[in-house]
C-alpha positions as CSV (number, residue, x, y, z in Angstrom):
1,M,18.4,-47.9,-3.2
2,A,14.7,-48.5,-2.4
3,V,15.2,-52.2,-2.7
4,L,18.1,-52.1,-0.3
5,G,16.2,-50.0,2.2
6,I,13.2,-52.3,2.1
7,G,15.4,-55.4,2.4
8,V,17.4,-54.0,5.3
9,G,14.2,-52.8,7.0
10,L,12.5,-56.2,6.7
11,L,15.5,-58.2,7.8
12,M,16.9,-55.9,10.6
13,Q,14.3,-56.9,13.2
14,N,14.8,-60.6,12.6
15,L,18.5,-60.2,12.8
16,V,18.4,-58.3,16.1
17,L,15.9,-60.9,17.5
18,A,18.1,-63.8,16.4
19,A,21.2,-62.2,17.9
20,Q,19.5,-61.4,21.2
21,N,18.2,-65.0,21.5
22,D,21.5,-66.6,20.6
23,V,23.9,-64.7,22.7
24,R,24.3,-65.1,26.5
25,A,23.8,-62.0,28.6
26,A,27.5,-61.8,29.4
27,D,28.6,-61.7,25.7
28,P,26.4,-58.9,24.1
29,A,29.3,-56.4,23.8
30,S,31.5,-58.6,21.6
31,A,28.4,-59.8,19.5
32,R,27.2,-56.2,19.1
33,T,30.6,-55.1,17.7
34,L,30.6,-58.1,15.3
35,V,27.0,-57.4,14.0
36,E,27.6,-53.7,13.7
37,Q,30.8,-54.3,11.7
38,A,29.2,-56.9,9.5
39,C,26.2,-54.6,8.7
40,A,28.3,-51.6,8.1
41,T,30.7,-53.5,5.8
42,A,27.9,-55.0,3.8
43,T,26.0,-51.7,3.4
44,A,29.2,-49.9,2.2
45,E,29.9,-52.7,-0.3
46,I,26.4,-52.7,-1.7
47,F,26.4,-48.9,-2.1
48,S,29.9,-49.0,-3.7
49,G,28.7,-51.5,-6.2
50,A,25.4,-49.7,-7.0
51,T,27.0,-46.3,-7.4
52,P,28.4,-46.9,-11.0
53,F,25.0,-48.1,-12.1
54,A,23.2,-45.1,-10.6
55,L,25.7,-42.7,-12.3
56,L,25.2,-44.6,-15.6
57,A,21.4,-44.3,-15.3
58,L,21.8,-40.6,-14.4
59,I,23.8,-40.0,-17.6
60,A,21.5,-42.1,-19.8
61,V,18.2,-40.6,-18.8
62,P,18.5,-37.3,-20.6
63,F,19.2,-39.2,-23.9
64,L,16.0,-41.2,-23.7
65,Q,13.3,-40.2,-26.2
66,E,10.2,-39.0,-24.7
67,K,7.0,-40.9,-25.7
68,P,3.5,-39.8,-24.8
69,L,1.6,-42.2,-22.6
70,K,-1.2,-44.2,-24.1
71,T,-4.7,-43.1,-23.4
72,T,-6.3,-46.5,-23.9
73,T,-5.6,-49.9,-22.5
74,T,-4.7,-53.0,-24.5
75,S,-8.1,-54.5,-24.0
76,T,-9.8,-51.4,-25.2
77,Q,-7.6,-51.4,-28.3
78,R,-8.3,-55.0,-29.0
79,L,-12.0,-54.5,-28.7
80,A,-11.9,-51.6,-31.2
81,E,-9.9,-53.7,-33.7
82,E,-12.3,-56.5,-33.3
83,A,-15.2,-54.2,-33.9
84,K,-13.6,-52.8,-37.1
85,E,-12.9,-56.3,-38.4
86,A,-16.5,-57.4,-37.7
87,E,-17.8,-54.2,-39.4
88,A,-15.6,-54.9,-42.4
89,A,-16.7,-58.6,-42.6
90,E,-20.4,-57.6,-42.6
91,G,-20.1,-55.0,-45.3
92,N,-17.7,-56.6,-47.8
93,V,-17.4,-60.1,-49.2
94,I,-14.0,-60.3,-51.0
95,A,-13.0,-63.0,-53.4
96,I,-9.5,-64.5,-52.9
97,G,-7.0,-63.0,-55.3
98,R,-8.9,-59.8,-56.1
99,P,-8.0,-56.5,-54.6
100,A,-10.5,-54.9,-52.3
101,R,-11.9,-51.5,-53.2
102,A,-13.9,-49.3,-51.0
103,G,-17.7,-49.8,-51.4
104,V,-17.3,-52.7,-53.8
105,T,-18.6,-56.2,-53.0
106,Y,-16.9,-59.1,-54.7
107,C,-18.5,-62.5,-54.8
108,H,-16.9,-65.7,-55.9
109,N,-19.2,-68.2,-57.7
110,D,-17.9,-71.6,-58.7
111,T,-20.7,-72.4,-61.1
């Protein structure tokens, strides 16, 4: 409904200005009736079409699972992960194929 209100609000002034500039002074009564009828019909049709979706949303909202909001941003999380990876890379050298154990440094020597 907000989108409809914003759209009508932004277009209404232009519509009135275009109608005033296009119609002769002797014809505003017939043009006014035509514009009022067109706007009323369009608004009624839009609200009639949107009503089922609004009701569906109203019914669906109580069934949504509540999730707590994150307290960090994506960039903050990424920086924390990169810091952990850098810390792990500095402290442990792990040979390919061997399981890593806490506090153990593995070295691979080809000689």
